[in-house]
C-alpha positions, 0 to 999 in steps of 0.5 A, a space after each residue: 338272684 333269688 335266695 332259693 336259686 343261691 341255696 341250689 347253686 350252692 348245693 349244685 356246685 358242692 356235689 360237681 366239685 365234691 367239695 361241702 364246704 362251698 359257699 355261694 352268698 349274694 354279691 354286693 356288688 350285682 343282684 345278678 351274681 352271686 359269689 363262690 367261697 371255700 372257707 375263707 377263699 372267694 373262689 369265684 363269681 356266679 352271674 345270671 344268663 337270661 339272654 336267649 329267654 332261659 334262666 341260666 348261670 355262668 360260673 367262672 373261677 381263675 386258677 394261677 397255675 400252669 398247665 402241668 400242675 393244673 389238675 393237682 391244683 384244683 384236686 388239692 383245692 377241693 380236695 377231691 382225687 376224681 377231678 381230671 383235666 383233659 386235653 381237647 380235641 385240636 385245641 391247645 390253649 385250653 382243657 376240659 375238667 371233670 369229676 370222673 365222667 361228669 364233664 364240669 366245664 372248660 379251663 382256657 389260658 389266660 395267656 400265650 404262655 399258659 401261666 394261669 386259667 380261667 374256668 368257665 363252667 355253664 349251669 343250665 335251668 335242668 341242673 338245678 331242678 331236683 335240688 
């Protein structure tokens, strides 16, 4: 991942989550990945997806809480009361995450009991164009 991409991804995530403290840094494990931190806490990883010929990215973050406290957890984590966890039509194993009216990604249960969740957020090349 190039330095300019990393800076654009950082700006994009800060805007999406309303959290100016988010920091994106190159991964020491892969040249096609970057680590995402909030303060001293590692939130997750961004990986490159060049599979279809278009450059895009995937942000993955674990949420170690159950469904009934998921929204509160994310709001406290990012200090953003506009974050909303929304039910999905005909899906019980996942929910959507939005910032106000803006869709951010899907949180999927990691197990049948829904004890933890994983956020999957696609970042397309045009999401980074004006940054």
